[in-house]
C-alpha positions in Angstrom: 56.4 -40.6 41.9 54.1 -37.8 43.1 52.3 -38.2 46.4 48.8 -39.7 46.2 46.5 -37.2 48.0 43.1 -38.8 47.6 40.8 -40.5 45.1 39.7 -37.8 42.6 36.2 -36.6 43.1 35.2 -37.3 39.5 32.0 -36.0 37.9 28.7 -37.8 37.5 29.4 -38.0 33.8 32.7 -39.8 34.3 30.9 -42.2 36.7 28.0 -42.6 34.3 28.5 -46.4 34.2 28.1 -46.7 38.0 25.2 -44.2 37.9 23.4 -46.3 35.3 23.9 -49.5 37.3 22.7 -47.9 40.4 19.7 -46.5 38.5 18.8 -50.0 37.3 19.1 -51.5 40.8 17.2 -48.6 42.5 14.3 -48.9 40.0 13.2 -51.8 42.2 11.9 -49.3 44.7 9.5 -47.9 42.0 7.3 -50.8 43.0 6.8 -49.5 46.5 5.9 -46.0 45.2 3.5 -47.3 42.6 1.7 -49.6 45.0 1.5 -47.1 47.8 -0.3 -44.5 45.5 -2.2 -46.8 43.1 -3.6 -49.4 45.6 -4.3 -46.7 48.2 -6.4 -44.9 45.6 -8.3 -48.0 44.6 -10.3 -47.5 47.7 -11.8 -44.4 46.1 -12.8 -46.2 42.9 -16.4 -47.4 42.4 -15.3 -50.3 40.2 -13.1 -51.6 43.0 -15.7 -50.9 45.7 -18.4 -52.8 43.7 -16.3 -56.0 44.2 -14.7 -55.5 47.7 -17.0 -52.9 49.2 -20.8 -52.3 49.6 -23.5 -49.9 48.3 -23.8 -46.8 50.4 -26.1 -44.0 49.2 -24.8 -41.6 51.9 -21.2 -41.9 50.6 -20.2 -39.4 47.8 -18.7 -42.3 45.9 -22.0 -44.4 46.1 -20.1 -47.2 47.8 -18.5 -47.7 51.1 -15.8 -50.0 52.3 -15.4 -51.7 55.6 -12.6 -50.3 57.7 -11.3 -53.8 58.3 -10.9 -54.4 54.6 -9.1 -51.1 54.3 -6.8 -52.1 57.1 -5.9 -55.4 55.7 -5.3 -54.2 52.1 -2.9 -51.6 53.3 -1.3 -53.3 56.2 -0.7 -56.8 54.9 1.7 -55.4 52.3 3.7 -53.8 55.0 3.4 -56.9 57.2 4.9 -59.0 54.4 7.6 -56.4 53.8 8.4 -56.6 57.6 8.9 -60.3 57.4 11.1 -60.3 54.3 13.2 -57.3 55.6 13.8 -59.2 58.8 15.1 -62.1 56.8 17.2 -59.9 54.5 20.4 -60.1 56.6 20.6 -63.9 56.6 19.5 -64.1 52.9 21.9 -61.4 51.8 24.9 -62.8 53.7 24.6 -66.2 52.0 23.2 -65.4 48.5 24.2 -61.8 47.8 22.4 -58.7 46.6 21.5 -59.7 43.1 20.0 -63.1 44.1 17.8 -61.2 46.6 16.5 -58.9 43.9 15.8 -61.8 41.5 13.9 -63.5 44.3 11.8 -60.4 44.8 11.0 -60.2 41.0 9.6 -63.8 41.2 7.5 -63.1 44.3 6.2 -60.0 42.7 4.9 -61.9 39.6 3.2 -64.5 41.8 1.5 -61.8 44.0 0.2 -59.8 41.0 -1.3 -62.9 39.4 -3.2 -63.7 42.6 -4.5 -60.1 43.0 -5.6 -59.8 39.3 -7.4 -63.2 39.3 -9.4 -63.1 42.5 -12.7 -61.4 43.4 -12.4 -62.9 46.9 -11.2 -60.5 49.7 -9.4 -63.3 51.6 -7.4 -64.4 48.5 -6.6 -60.7 47.8 -5.1 -60.5 51.2 -2.8 -63.4 50.4 -1.6 -61.6 47.3 -1.0 -58.5 49.2 1.1 -60.4 51.8 3.3 -62.0 49.1 3.7 -58.7 47.4 5.0 -57.4 50.7 7.6 -60.1 50.8 8.8 -58.9 47.4 8.8 -55.2 48.4 10.8 -55.8 51.5 13.6 -57.3 49.5 13.3 -54.6 46.8 13.7 -51.7 49.3 16.4 -53.3 51.4 18.7 -54.6 48.8 18.4 -51.8 46.3 19.6 -49.4 49.1 22.3 -51.7 50.4 23.7 -52.4 46.9 23.8 -48.7 45.9 25.6 -47.8 49.2 28.2 -50.4 48.6 28.7 -49.8 44.9 28.8 -46.0 44.7 31.9 -43.8 45.1 32.1 -42.0 48.5 31.7 -38.5 47.0 28.6 -39.5 45.0 26.7 -41.6 47.5 24.6 -38.5 48.2 23.3 -38.9 44.6 23.3 -42.6 44.0 21.7 -43.9 47.2 18.8 -41.3 47.1 17.9 -42.7 43.7 15.6 -44.8 46.0 13.5 -41.7 46.7 13.7 -40.7 43.0 12.2 -44.0 41.8 9.6 -44.1 44.6 8.4 -40.7 43.4 8.3 -41.7 39.8 6.4 -44.9 40.8 4.0 -42.8 42.8 3.4 -40.4 40.0 2.8 -43.2 37.4 0.5 -44.9 39.9 -1.6 -41.8 40.4 -1.8 -41.2 36.7 -2.9 -44.8 35.9 -5.5 -44.6 38.6 -6.8 -41.3 37.2 -7.4 -42.9 33.8 -9.0 -46.1 35.2 -11.1 -44.5 38.0 -14.2 -44.1 35.9 -14.4 -47.7 34.8 -17.2 -49.6 36.5 -15.8 -53.0 35.7 -12.9 -55.0 37.2 -10.5 -53.4 34.8 -10.5 -50.3 37.1 -8.3 -52.0 39.6 -6.8 -54.9 37.5 -5.0 -52.5 35.1 -3.1 -50.7 37.9 -2.2 -54.0 39.5 -1.0 -55.4 36.2 1.3 -52.5 35.8 3.3 -53.9 38.8 4.7 -56.5 36.4 6.6 -54.0 34.2 9.6 -52.9 36.3 10.4 -56.4 37.9 10.3 -58.0 34.4 12.8 -55.4 33.1 14.9 -55.6 36.2 15.1 -59.4 36.2 16.7 -59.2 32.7 19.0 -56.1 33.3 20.4 -57.7 36.5 22.4 -60.1 34.2 24.6 -57.0 33.3 24.9 -55.7 36.9 28.0 -56.7 38.8 27.6 -58.1 42.3 28.5 -55.9 45.2 32.4 -55.8 45.4 32.3 -55.5 49.2 30.0 -58.6 49.6 32.3 -60.6 47.3 35.3 -59.6 49.4 33.6 -60.7 52.6 32.9 -64.1 50.9 36.6 -64.5 50.0 36.0 -64.1 46.2 38.7 -61.5 45.8 39.2 -61.9 42.0 35.4 -61.4 41.4 35.4 -58.4 43.8 38.2 -56.8 41.9 36.5 -57.3 38.5 33.2 -55.9 40.0 35.0 -52.8 41.3 36.7 -52.2 37.9 33.3 -52.6 36.1 31.7 -50.0 38.5 34.6 -47.5 38.2 35.2 -48.0 34.4 35.8 -44.6 32.8 36.0 -42.8 36.2 39.2 -43.8 37.9 42.1 -46.1 37.0 45.7 -46.9 37.9 46.8 -45.6 41.3 43.4 -44.1 42.2 41.7 -47.5 41.6 44.4 -49.2 43.6 43.9 -46.8 46.5 40.2 -47.5 46.7 40.7 -51.3 46.3 43.4 -51.3 49.0 41.3 -49.3 51.4 38.4 -51.7 50.8 40.5 -54.7 51.5 41.9 -53.2 54.7 38.4 -52.3 55.8 37.1 -55.9 55.2 40.1 -57.4 57.0 39.5 -55.2 60.1 35.8 -56.0 60.0 36.5 -59.7 59.9 39.0 -59.4 62.7 36.5 -57.9 65.1 33.5 -60.0 64.0 32.0 -62.8 66.1 30.4 -66.0 65.1 26.8 -64.8 65.1 26.7 -61.7 62.9 23.1 -60.9 64.0 24.2 -60.4 67.6 27.2 -58.3 66.5 24.7 -55.5 65.8 24.2 -55.1 69.5 27.8 -55.4 70.7 30.4 -52.7 71.3 30.5 -49.7 69.0 28.1 -51.4 66.5 25.3 -51.0 69.1 25.6 -47.2 68.7 25.4 -47.6 64.9 22.5 -49.9 65.0 20.5 -47.6 67.3 21.2 -44.6 65.1 20.2 -46.5 62.0 16.9 -47.6 63.7 16.3 -44.0 64.9 16.7 -42.6 61.3 14.3 -45.2 59.9 11.7 -44.7 62.8 11.9 -40.9 62.2 11.0 -41.4 58.5 8.0 -43.5 59.5 7.1 -40.9 62.1 6.9 -38.1 59.5 3.4 -39.2 58.6 4.3 -40.2 55.1 2.4 -43.5 55.3 -0.8 -41.7 56.3 -0.7 -39.2 53.4 0.8 -41.5 50.7 -1.6 -44.4 51.3 -4.8 -42.4 52.0 -4.5 -39.0 50.4 -6.9 -39.8 47.5 -9.5 -41.3 49.8 -8.9 -38.6 52.4 -9.5 -35.9 49.8 -12.7 -37.7 48.6 -14.4 -37.9 52.0 -13.4 -34.3 52.6 -15.6 -33.3 49.7 -12.8 -32.4 47.3 -14.2 -33.2 43.8 -10.9 -33.6 42.0 -9.2 -35.9 44.5 -7.4 -38.0 41.9 -6.1 -34.9 40.0 -4.9 -33.3 43.3 -3.1 -36.6 44.2 -1.2 -36.4 40.9 -0.3 -32.8 41.6 1.0 -33.5 45.1 3.0 -36.4 43.7 4.6 -34.2 41.0 5.5 -31.7 43.7 7.1 -34.5 45.7 9.1 -35.5 42.6 10.3 -31.9 42.3 11.3 -32.1 45.9 13.4 -35.2 45.3 15.4 -33.5 42.6 15.9 -30.4 44.8 16.9 -32.6 47.7 19.4 -34.6 45.8 21.1 -31.4 44.6 21.0 -29.8 48.0 22.6 -32.9 49.7 25.4 -33.0 47.1 26.2 -29.3 46.7 24.6 -27.2 49.5 23.7 -29.0 52.8 25.0 -32.1 54.5 22.9 -35.0 55.5 22.2 -33.8 59.0 21.0 -30.3 58.0 18.7 -31.7 55.3 17.1 -34.1 57.8 16.5 -31.3 60.4 14.9 -29.0 57.8 12.7 -31.8 56.5 11.4 -32.8 59.9 10.6 -29.2 60.9 8.8 -28.5 57.6 6.8 -31.7 57.6 5.8 -31.1 61.2 4.6 -27.5 60.5 2.5 -28.8 57.5 0.8 -31.4 59.6 0.1 -28.9 62.3 -1.3 -26.3 59.9 -3.7 -28.9 58.4 -4.8 -30.1 61.8 -5.5 -26.5 63.0 -7.5 -25.8 59.9 -9.6 -28.9 60.4 -10.2 -28.0 64.1 -11.6 -24.6 63.0 -14.1 -26.0 60.5 -13.5 -29.5 59.1 -16.2 -29.4 56.3 -15.6 -25.9 54.8 -14.2 -25.4 51.3 -11.5 -23.2 52.7 -10.3 -26.1 54.9 -10.3 -28.4 51.9 -8.1 -25.9 50.0 -5.8 -25.6 53.0 -5.5 -29.4 53.2 -4.5 -29.7 49.5 -2.0 -26.9 49.8 -0.2 -28.2 52.9 -0.3 -31.7 51.7 1.6 -30.5 48.6 4.1 -28.6 50.7 4.5 -31.7 52.9 5.2 -33.9 49.9 7.9 -31.5 48.7 9.8 -31.4 52.0 9.2 -35.1 52.8 10.4 -36.3 49.4 13.2 -33.7 49.2 14.5 -34.1 52.7 13.3 -37.1 54.8 12.7 -39.4 51.8 15.9 -38.5 50.1 18.3 -38.5 53.0 16.9 -41.1 55.5 18.0 -44.3 53.8 21.2 -42.7 52.6 22.1 -42.0 56.2 20.8 -45.3 57.4 23.1 -47.3 55.0 26.1 -45.1 55.9 25.6 -45.4 59.6 26.0 -49.1 59.9 29.2 -51.3 59.6 30.1 -52.8 56.3 29.9 -56.5 57.5 26.5 -55.9 59.1 24.9 -53.7 56.4 22.4 -56.2 55.1 21.5 -57.3 58.7 21.1 -53.8 60.2 19.4 -52.1 57.2 17.2 -55.2 56.8 16.1 -55.3 60.4 15.8 -51.5 60.4 13.6 -51.7 57.2 11.5 -54.3 58.9 11.0 -51.9 61.8 10.0 -49.2 59.2 7.4 -51.6 57.7 6.1 -52.6 61.2 5.4 -48.9 61.9 3.9 -48.6 58.5 1.7 -51.6 59.2 0.6 -50.0 62.5 -0.2 -46.7 60.7 -2.1 -48.5 57.9 -4.0 -50.5 60.5 -4.9 -47.6 62.8 -5.4 -44.8 60.3 -8.9 -45.9 59.1 -10.2 -45.7 62.6 -9.1 -42.1 62.8 -10.2 -40.8 59.4 -13.2 -43.0 58.5 -16.5 -41.2 59.0 -18.0 -44.4 60.5 -15.4 -44.3 63.3 -13.6 -41.4 65.0 -13.9 -39.1 61.9 -10.9 -37.0 62.9 -10.1 -36.1 59.3 -7.1 -33.8 59.1 -7.0 -33.4 62.9 -5.1 -36.6 62.8 -2.1 -34.4 61.8 -1.6 -33.3 65.4 -0.1 -36.7 66.2 2.3 -36.6 63.2 3.3 -32.9 63.9 4.6 -34.0 67.4 6.5 -36.9 66.0 8.2 -34.7 63.4 9.4 -32.2 66.0 10.8 -35.0 68.1 12.7 -36.3 65.1 14.2 -32.9 64.5 15.6 -32.9 68.1 17.0 -36.4 67.6 18.8 -35.4 64.3 20.3 -32.3 66.0 21.7 -34.1 69.0 22.8 -37.5 67.7 23.2 -37.7 63.9 26.8 -37.1 62.6 27.7 -35.5 59.3 29.1 -38.2 57.0 29.3 -36.5 53.6 32.3 -37.4 51.5 33.5 -40.3 53.7 34.2 -43.7 52.4 32.4 -46.6 54.1 35.7 -47.8 55.4 36.5 -44.4 56.9 33.2 -44.4 58.7 33.9 -47.9 60.1 37.2 -46.4 61.6 35.5 -43.3 63.0 32.8 -45.2 64.8 35.4 -47.8 66.0 37.3 -44.9 67.7 34.1 -43.6 69.4 34.3 -40.1 67.9 31.3 -37.9 69.1 28.8 -36.9 66.5 29.9 -33.2 66.5 33.6 -34.1 65.7 33.0 -36.4 62.7 33.8 -33.7 60.1 37.2 -32.9 61.5 38.5 -36.5 62.2 41.5 -37.6 60.2 41.3 -41.3 59.3 44.3 -43.6 59.6 43.0 -46.1 57.1 43.4 -43.7 54.2 47.1 -43.0 55.0 47.7 -46.8 55.4 46.1 -47.5 52.0 48.1 -44.8 50.3 51.3 -46.1 51.9 50.7 -49.6 50.6 49.9 -48.4 47.1 53.1 -46.3 47.0 55.1 -49.3 48.1 53.5 -51.5 45.5 54.1 -49.0 42.7 57.8 -48.6 43.8 58.3 -52.4 43.8 57.0 -52.5 40.2 59.3 -49.6 39.2 62.4 -51.4 40.6 61.6 -54.5 38.7 
């Protein structure tokens, strides 16, 4: 029998079944993109402001909105997401990834019904909070599932589907708002909110054909189901000895993880070598929040409007399209040109320079037409590099960094930290940009430029390159305390052990 070298790096087309499944699961994150763009832009709609704002003849829109209402609409969603992401580890450990996504679909339906039916701001806040509960599960478990289901050499494509769907959701949200913005009735905001029903309704049905995560099933001792799940995910891509090799490596990884685990999984995140992995995961997620994405995504339409840009909604669609182009370029670059680490450094530097340029232009003359054009241009460039680099690579790296047995716990708590920072951004931003308060406008970008440059330093010093490694290989590398700069050259023992076991198994079958 010829020696087994490795699992073949088969094409996306051969892995089309797994790609389709990951596309279905990651479509859950479209909700986050749609809501961030659509609901943020509602605050620039007269139809929405008639109900939840007040007449203001000095405002170009004819209506104003209290900064506290702005804060709560934007921040309660992220607060709810923070809570559900924090609970994701416990929920996912007991009920699995699919059950979590079904729960999110149900919560989404309840939240949308509340927001559509009410004209009371307090009740609207309740709907936003419940929608946040749903979004926290959508983001956490779609990323965790795709990381656990995808082949090692294609994780750079399948996990960043998160950013792909967020961009599509944002684009559709911006387009829907553009077509309802002129309505002066409640339909101006009820139609965009009603659109939030579509993806969860489809997802809740399609999940019946999605296999549960094979790694989660293995940890639960359901080996036969785990094997069937892996076979379903790899159908048409690999078979025979290659499938046995991946299966054996997965089993050995789970056995080793169980051996070193303690009774309280939550505390394991902060013990031994897992502490390093947890801190790196949190650092990646904090860096994404520190890019300034929440500020621009949630408030760009409103920001353009108060800056006197007359086609604010159209420009928001344009910047979202450019961001979607960036996602496609970023996914290609991660898979074929750069590694994860390089893409993150490039993204942080580019986003920081865009924020700095906008802030400098506003410092020279905040109200001129030239400044408005500079703002639109650099926002577009920012969206390209954020979506193509930070948005595409951050959750990919975060899910790879953490140990297999703690993935739902660590990514869940990391996502909750992400949402906490988003909540703080959503809560504080109106004070900075609202003309009734500090009225900084684009000068707010100075803060985000600094945080981006700090992120670039963090990526350079501490983030290892993990391209092409299986999750079990990464568990071994971190367990042996390999420095970040030596990750690429490390030879893993678990692969040789798995190959040896497969060879022995095949030889025994031949002898019979």
